[in-house]
C-alpha positions, 0 to 999 in steps of 0.5 A: 466521484459523482455520477455525471455522465462521462464524455464519449470521447473520454470513454473511447480513450480509456478504453483503447488504452485498455486494449493497448494494455491487454495486447502488451500484456500478452508480450509480457506474459511469455517475456523471459526473466532476464528480459524483465530484469533488463527493463527494470534496470533501464527503468531505474537508470532512466529515472536517476537521470531524468531525477532533475526532471521529475523534480522539476515537476513534482515542484509544480504538484507540491505548488498547486498542493500548497495553493489548495491546502493539502495537509502536510502528510499528504504533501510529504507523500507527494514530495519527491527529491533526488534522494528519494528517486535514487531510493525509488530506483533502488527499490526497482534494482531490488525488484530485479534480484527477486525470484520470478513468479510467473511458472513457478508450481504451486502444487501438483500430484500425478493422478491414479489414472495417470494424467500428471497435474500442476498448479502454476502462477501466471500473470493476472494480465492488466492490473489497473491502480487508482491513486492519490498524492503517490507518485512513487506509487506510479514506479512502484506499480509499474515494476512490480507488474511488469516483473510479475508479467503485467501490464499496468493502466494507471490513475495518479490522480490530480495532486500528482499530475505533472510528476506522473506525467513525466515519470510514465514518459521516463518508464516507457522510454526505458521499456522501449530501450529493452525491446517490450512494449511502452504500453505495458505503462500507460497514465490516464490522469489526463481523462480525470475522475471519468477515466476513472470511472471508465477503468473502473468498469473495463471488465473484461479489459482490466483483471484487476483493480487496486486503490490506494489512497483515502477511505472515500476513494478506497470505498468508491473502488471497491462499491462500485466497480465492476473489475475485481477490486482489492481493497487496500490502505486505510489504517487506523493503526494501534499500539498497545502498550501491555502491564509488562512494557519497558519504558525504553521500548514502549518510548522508542516504539510509540514515537516511531510508530507516530512520527517517523512518517506521518502521512502513510498508512501504517504510522500509528494513530490510537495508543492503548495503555494498560493501567498497570503500564500508566507509571510510564506515561509522564515520560511518553507524553512529554516526548510525543508532544516535545515531537510535535503530536497534539494529544487527544486522550480521555480522563484518566491520560489527561490525569497523568500528563505534566502541567506542561503536556497540553491534552485534548479530550478524545471524542468517539471520532478520534478512536475511529479517525485515521489522522495521517497527522501529527495527532494521536489518540490515546486510552487507558484500558484495564486489560488486554482484552479491553484493549483487543475489543477496542481494536476489534470496533475501530481498526481498519484491519491495517496493522496492530502492535504490543509492547510487552515482556510477556510472552504469553500476553503476546501470543494472546494479543496475536491470537485474538487480533484480526488484522493484516499484520501484527506487531510484537515488540516493533513498530507498526511502520514495518508493514511495508512490501520493501521491509518485509523483503518483497521488494517494492509493494503495490498495496497493502491488502486489508480484505481476506481474499486471494492477498492480505498485507503488503502486496508484492510479486506472487500476489499480482499472479493467479494460477493456472492447472495444467493436465499432463495426459497421454491419449486419456479420455474420461469414461 
């Protein structure tokens, strides 16, 4: 996002959208759980009913992406099929079944002077989202914002512009069908990067901003936004094979973590192998190669590769890279502490996994890893709002203030203190 002058008409249009969202947020803040759930079901049904129309628009985005040499991983994120749309709709229906966080009492007490004090959950107000090539996020953000009583202003990027235009129109129609304001979900894609910069600085109209995408996008938002931002997403995730890791478990977890879906932030990018587990590597390297993974390895791992398995020498850059592709960096370590030190140096704080049969090693790993999620004998791919039972997620926070890990309904609320007195005055 280069610092060029923002056209006056763009600034006016985006700020006006934010003002309308602010008004809509007031209606949502007092909407009943039943009304919000009715809207979620209506949105889900509308997506399924309009699936062919959405897929047609998505095909335009995919064609543009291929013409612009978009990576296979990003194209996979961008693609919508009728099956994926049905799954997205099911996620909305699941959100409707979750407890409404608004009004939840977080804590309370009666003070010595008789005042009854409660801290309760209330909506943020207006949630802004800036993201890339992820039309599913348009629905996830809208649904989670709605259930938590917030309005959403979305900037989904040029890569998914055609898909998002149709999706937002469908969602707005569904909102109106149950008597909620359509301005509760708005897109500012039409205003491009200048519009995104206006959104980033709409402090007072937008209450929180959540970026999802690559490192450049996330860091730009975190660095330049005057609206409070929650850092999300970049995932240089690690799998560590401990000395006691069983071959079958190690094979399954490594393959799933790397190859299940490569273009997502919870895919593994680095495999660390304890030297005492090296006997398992010929089979694991062969399986990764047969799955189509390019292996970026250190010298110790290269010596273990069978003749039919090609490898690429790993560089310093490989250890720090979020590939989002069928590439994996692999390094041999002499101890669990060396693995932890490697992770501490190169991790983005997203998800790390250990494969082990040693409970002491598992506990040591968990205690010393500083990431949003730590997996013990499970794939990194489980760091996900749906998999964690939160429904759809608005993002995976890798920062430590307010929210960390998958962000569901609770993370889209803040709190208000309410004091109930009986004519109390302070002396």
